[in-house]
C-alpha positions in Angstrom: -16.2 -99.4 90.8 -13.1 -101.1 91.8 -10.2 -101.5 89.3 -8.6 -104.9 89.0 -5.6 -105.9 86.9 -5.9 -109.0 84.7 -2.6 -110.7 84.4 -1.7 -114.3 83.5 -3.8 -117.4 83.0 -5.0 -120.3 85.2 -1.6 -120.5 86.8 -2.1 -117.1 88.4 -4.7 -118.6 90.8 -2.4 -121.6 91.5 0.5 -119.2 92.3 -1.7 -117.2 94.7 -3.1 -120.3 96.4 0.4 -121.5 97.2 1.5 -118.0 98.5 -1.7 -118.1 100.7 -0.7 -121.4 102.2 2.8 -120.3 103.0 1.7 -117.1 104.6 -0.7 -119.0 106.9 2.0 -121.5 107.9 4.5 -118.7 108.4 2.3 -116.7 110.7 1.3 -119.8 112.6 4.9 -120.4 113.5 5.4 -116.8 114.5 2.5 -116.8 116.9 3.1 -120.2 118.5 6.9 -120.5 118.8 8.0 -118.9 122.1 11.1 -117.1 120.6 9.4 -116.1 117.4 6.5 -114.5 119.2 8.7 -111.6 120.3 9.7 -110.7 116.7 7.8 -108.1 114.6 6.5 -109.5 111.2 6.3 -107.7 107.9 4.7 -108.7 104.6 6.0 -106.7 101.7 4.5 -106.9 98.2 6.4 -105.4 95.3 4.4 -104.7 92.1 1.3 -105.0 94.3 -1.3 -104.1 91.7 -4.7 -103.2 93.2 -5.2 -106.0 95.6 -7.6 -107.7 93.3 -7.4 -109.5 90.0 -9.9 -110.1 87.2 -11.2 -113.7 87.2 -11.9 -113.7 83.5 -9.0 -115.0 81.4 -6.8 -112.5 79.6 -3.8 -113.0 77.4 -1.7 -115.3 79.5 1.6 -114.2 77.9 1.4 -110.5 78.8 -0.1 -108.2 81.4 -3.5 -106.7 80.5 -5.2 -104.1 82.6 -8.9 -103.3 82.5 -12.0 -102.5 84.5 -14.3 -105.4 85.2 -17.6 -106.2 87.0 -17.5 -106.9 90.7 -18.5 -110.5 90.4 -15.4 -111.2 88.3 -13.1 -110.0 91.1 -10.8 -112.4 92.9 -8.4 -111.8 95.7 -4.9 -110.7 94.7 -1.8 -111.1 96.8 -2.3 -107.9 98.8 -5.8 -109.0 100.0 -4.6 -112.5 100.6 -1.9 -111.2 102.8 -4.2 -108.8 104.7 -6.6 -111.6 105.4 -3.9 -114.0 106.6 -4.7 -115.3 110.1 -2.9 -114.8 112.4 -2.1 -111.4 110.8 1.2 -109.8 110.1 2.2 -106.8 112.3 2.8 -104.6 109.2 2.1 -104.7 105.5 4.0 -102.7 102.8 2.6 -102.5 99.3 4.8 -101.1 96.5 3.1 -99.8 93.3 3.8 -97.0 90.9 0.6 -96.9 88.8 -1.6 -94.1 90.0 -5.0 -95.9 89.6 -3.6 -99.0 91.3 -2.4 -96.9 94.2 -5.9 -95.4 94.6 -7.3 -98.9 94.9 -4.6 -99.8 97.5 -5.5 -96.7 99.5 -9.1 -97.7 99.5 -8.0 -101.2 100.6 -6.0 -99.6 103.4 -9.0 -97.5 104.6 -11.2 -100.6 104.6 -8.9 -102.3 107.1 -8.3 -99.6 109.8 -7.2 -102.3 112.2 -4.2 -103.2 110.1 -0.8 -101.3 109.8 -0.6 -100.8 106.0 1.9 -98.7 104.2 1.6 -97.9 100.5 4.8 -96.9 98.7 4.8 -95.2 95.3 8.4 -95.8 94.3 10.6 -98.1 92.1 10.5 -101.4 93.9 14.2 -102.1 93.5 15.2 -98.7 95.0 12.8 -98.9 97.9 13.6 -102.5 98.8 17.4 -102.0 98.8 17.0 -99.0 101.1 14.4 -100.7 103.3 16.4 -103.8 103.8 19.5 -101.8 104.8 17.6 -99.6 107.2 15.8 -102.2 109.3 16.9 -103.7 112.5 16.8 -107.4 111.6 17.5 -108.6 115.1 13.9 -107.6 116.0 12.1 -108.0 112.7 11.2 -110.7 110.2 9.5 -110.5 106.8 8.1 -112.3 103.8 8.7 -110.5 100.5 6.6 -111.3 97.4 8.2 -110.0 94.2 5.7 -110.6 91.4 6.8 -108.5 88.4 5.0 -108.3 85.1 8.4 -108.8 83.3 12.1 -108.5 84.1 11.9 -105.6 86.5 13.5 -107.3 89.5 17.3 -106.6 89.7 19.8 -109.0 91.2 21.1 -106.3 93.6 17.6 -106.2 95.1 17.7 -110.0 95.6 21.1 -109.7 97.2 19.8 -107.0 99.6 17.0 -109.2 100.7 19.3 -112.2 101.2 21.8 -110.0 103.2 19.2 -109.3 105.9 19.3 -113.0 106.9 15.7 -112.4 108.0 13.4 -112.4 104.9 11.8 -115.3 103.2 11.5 -114.5 99.5 8.8 -115.5 97.0 9.8 -114.5 93.5 8.2 -114.9 90.1 11.2 -115.3 87.7 10.3 -114.5 84.1 11.8 -117.6 82.5 10.1 -117.8 79.2 8.1 -114.6 79.5 11.2 -112.4 79.3 14.6 -114.1 79.7 14.4 -116.7 77.0 12.8 -114.2 74.6 15.7 -111.7 74.9 18.3 -114.5 74.6 18.1 -114.2 70.9 19.9 -116.6 68.4 22.9 -114.3 68.3 24.0 -112.4 71.4 21.4 -109.8 72.5 21.7 -106.1 71.8 23.7 -104.0 74.3 20.5 -102.8 75.9 19.1 -106.3 76.4 22.5 -107.6 77.5 22.5 -104.9 80.2 19.1 -106.0 81.3 20.2 -109.6 81.6 23.3 -108.5 83.6 20.9 -106.7 86.0 18.6 -109.8 86.3 21.4 -112.3 86.9 23.8 -110.0 88.7 26.6 -111.3 86.4 27.7 -111.4 82.8 28.5 -115.1 83.1 25.2 -115.9 81.3 27.0 -115.1 78.0 29.4 -118.1 78.3 26.6 -120.3 79.8 24.0 -119.6 77.1 26.2 -118.9 74.0 28.8 -121.0 72.3 31.0 -120.4 69.3 30.2 -122.7 66.4 32.8 -125.4 65.8 33.0 -124.7 62.1 34.5 -121.5 60.6 32.8 -119.1 58.2 33.0 -119.4 54.4 36.3 -117.5 54.3 37.8 -119.1 57.4 36.7 -116.4 59.8 35.5 -117.2 63.3 31.7 -117.1 63.6 29.9 -115.2 66.3 28.6 -117.1 69.3 25.1 -118.6 69.0 22.5 -119.4 71.5 23.1 -122.9 73.0 20.7 -123.3 75.9 17.3 -124.5 77.1 14.6 -123.3 79.5 15.8 -126.0 81.9 19.4 -124.7 81.7 18.3 -121.1 82.3 16.3 -122.3 85.3 19.3 -124.1 86.7 21.6 -121.1 86.2 19.2 -118.8 88.1 18.6 -121.2 90.9 22.4 -121.7 91.2 22.7 -117.9 91.5 20.0 -117.8 94.3 22.0 -120.4 96.2 25.1 -118.1 96.3 23.3 -115.6 98.5 20.5 -117.4 100.3 20.8 -120.0 103.1 18.4 -122.4 101.5 16.5 -122.5 98.2 13.3 -124.5 97.4 12.7 -126.4 94.2 11.0 -123.9 91.9 7.6 -124.5 90.3 7.2 -123.8 86.6 4.1 -121.9 85.7 3.0 -122.9 82.2 0.8 -121.3 79.5 -1.9 -123.1 77.5 0.9 -124.6 75.2 2.5 -126.1 78.3 5.5 -123.8 77.9 7.1 -122.6 81.3 6.7 -118.8 81.2 7.5 -118.2 84.8 9.2 -119.9 87.7 7.7 -119.6 91.2 10.8 -119.5 93.4 11.3 -119.5 97.1 14.4 -118.8 99.1 15.1 -118.4 102.9 17.8 -116.3 104.4 17.6 -116.9 108.1 20.2 -119.6 109.1 18.1 -120.9 112.0 14.8 -121.2 110.2 15.8 -121.7 106.6 15.6 -125.5 106.5 12.1 -125.5 108.1 11.0 -122.7 105.8 12.2 -124.5 102.7 10.6 -127.7 103.8 7.3 -126.0 104.1 7.7 -124.2 100.8 8.7 -127.5 99.0 5.6 -129.2 100.4 3.5 -126.4 99.0 5.4 -126.1 95.6 5.7 -129.7 94.8 2.1 -130.7 95.7 -0.5 -130.8 92.9 -3.3 -128.3 93.5 -6.7 -130.0 94.0 
């Protein structure tokens, strides 16, 4: 019996539908455009899971993993990518959970006509090394970074942007992680370090925390307190993306049942020649209401 992972709520299907539309549009360009036809295409999926997801609803505010009946299975990002037509030349799925890797291996064996590589390694470490080691004059890629929390590090995003050849889809944990660890007073050293890794800067401290105007009871200065909003956090992160990518799309908030944005579905393009077209396509997909 296959193993799926149940993660998220109704927004998960919405997110995957939009990824599906972009992959189809991307590969259509790369098989019809005369110059693009000569390039080798990669799809790389960090935090790939099993390739399937459970259709039944779980707790939408955290990742839940379980076995489920076959009729409850729906396609995850890995299967969606493999079934994209026209197909990519190569697929790379990154996963560290053993039972998920076993399912990905089964998926690879069931598609012997596809070039599929499964990597059991920390996504940040692999992506940084892979981006640096590829010849980007001959290759192009779409990367899908879909973490369960705040695992994606800014250095990884920088490495992807530096290739000038990868289109990035990223699930940014806006309310799921970042807003939660931005506590009323400044976060603990451990959480502050995590935020430094996520944003690639310590400037979030001055952006999200302000010293109270009034002094303490005995005239002492009070510690900075949280002074931000989900929208301000979103704008700060998108501004950061724009420092390294050629073009960045308008992100789409993914909301829970209480209408709180828990993730942002972000898109950024690094190739100077194709970035405007890529972002136009992504914006059309992100800003359109799903039917």
